[in-house]
Each structure stands twice: as structure tokens, then as C-alpha cells.
C-alpha positions as CSV (number, residue, x, y, z in Angstrom):
1,V,0.0,0.0,0.0
2,T,1.1,3.6,-0.5
3,A,0.2,6.8,1.1
4,T,1.7,10.3,0.6
5,D,1.7,13.4,2.8
6,P,2.5,16.8,1.1
7,D,4.0,18.1,4.4
8,E,7.8,18.7,4.5
9,G,10.2,17.3,6.9
10,L,9.2,15.1,9.9
11,Y,5.4,15.8,9.4
12,G,5.6,14.4,5.8
13,H,6.9,11.0,7.0
14,V,4.3,8.2,6.6
15,S,4.4,4.9,8.5
16,Y,2.1,1.9,8.2
17,S,0.5,-0.5,10.7
18,L,-2.2,-3.2,10.8
19,K,-5.4,-2.5,12.7
20,K,-7.5,-5.2,14.3
21,V,-5.3,-8.1,13.4
22,L,-6.0,-11.7,14.2
23,D,-3.1,-13.9,15.3
24,M,-3.6,-16.1,12.2
25,V,-3.1,-13.1,9.9
26,L,0.2,-12.3,11.6
27,D,1.4,-15.8,10.9
28,I,0.6,-15.4,7.1
29,F,1.3,-11.7,6.3
30,R,4.0,-9.1,7.2
31,L,3.5,-5.4,6.7
32,D,6.7,-3.3,6.4
33,S,6.0,-0.3,8.6
34,E,8.3,2.0,6.5
35,T,7.4,1.0,2.9
36,G,3.8,-0.4,3.2
37,E,4.9,-3.5,1.4
38,I,2.8,-6.6,2.4
39,T,4.7,-9.9,2.2
40,V,3.2,-13.4,2.2
41,L,5.2,-15.5,4.8
42,K,3.9,-18.9,3.9
43,S,1.7,-20.7,1.3
44,L,-1.9,-19.8,1.4
45,D,-4.3,-22.6,2.2
46,F,-7.7,-22.0,0.5
47,E,-9.3,-24.7,2.7
48,E,-8.7,-22.5,5.7
49,G,-10.1,-19.4,4.0
50,D,-10.8,-18.3,0.4
51,F,-9.8,-14.7,1.2
52,Y,-8.0,-12.6,3.8
53,E,-8.9,-9.1,4.8
54,L,-6.3,-6.7,6.3
55,E,-7.0,-3.2,7.6
56,V,-3.9,-1.0,7.1
57,Q,-3.4,2.4,8.7
58,A,-1.1,5.0,7.3
59,H,0.1,7.5,10.0
60,D,1.9,10.8,9.5
61,S,4.2,12.2,12.2
62,G,1.6,14.9,13.1
63,G,-0.8,12.3,14.5
64,L,-3.1,12.1,11.5
65,F,-4.0,8.7,9.9
66,D,-6.2,7.0,7.3
67,T,-7.3,3.4,7.0
68,T,-7.8,1.1,4.0
69,K,-8.9,-2.5,3.5
70,V,-6.7,-4.9,1.6
71,I,-8.5,-8.1,0.5
């Protein structure tokens, strides 16, 4: 995922986090807090679930954030 902030300096820095994450999801996916890159850590088993939903928050250094769903 990608988010941008037009502010300059520290207030323009964006970091990423997962919101409302199940332990199962943490075993399968990794979110890079600096780049927003989501990595699959192991093979997906479609017998366990036919889709996964992640809520990713992008935060700026000024305390503002926005949330998106990744399915």
C-alpha cells in the first residue's frame, strides 16, 4: 500500500500499521511499517479461507492517519 503526505520534513513521513489483526493473519502476512509492502510469509491454504482481509493504517508524524482495507 502507498500513502503520501505533502508536508515537508518530519510531518511528511508516513508509517504503516495493521489494525484489528487476528493472530492467524500475523502468521501469514507481514507489513513493512516503513514502505507499506505486504509480504506473504507462507503458502496460502484455501481450505482455511478463500480470502483474507487486512486493515492497514497510514500514519503521519503529526498524528493524522487514514485506514484502508486490503482483500
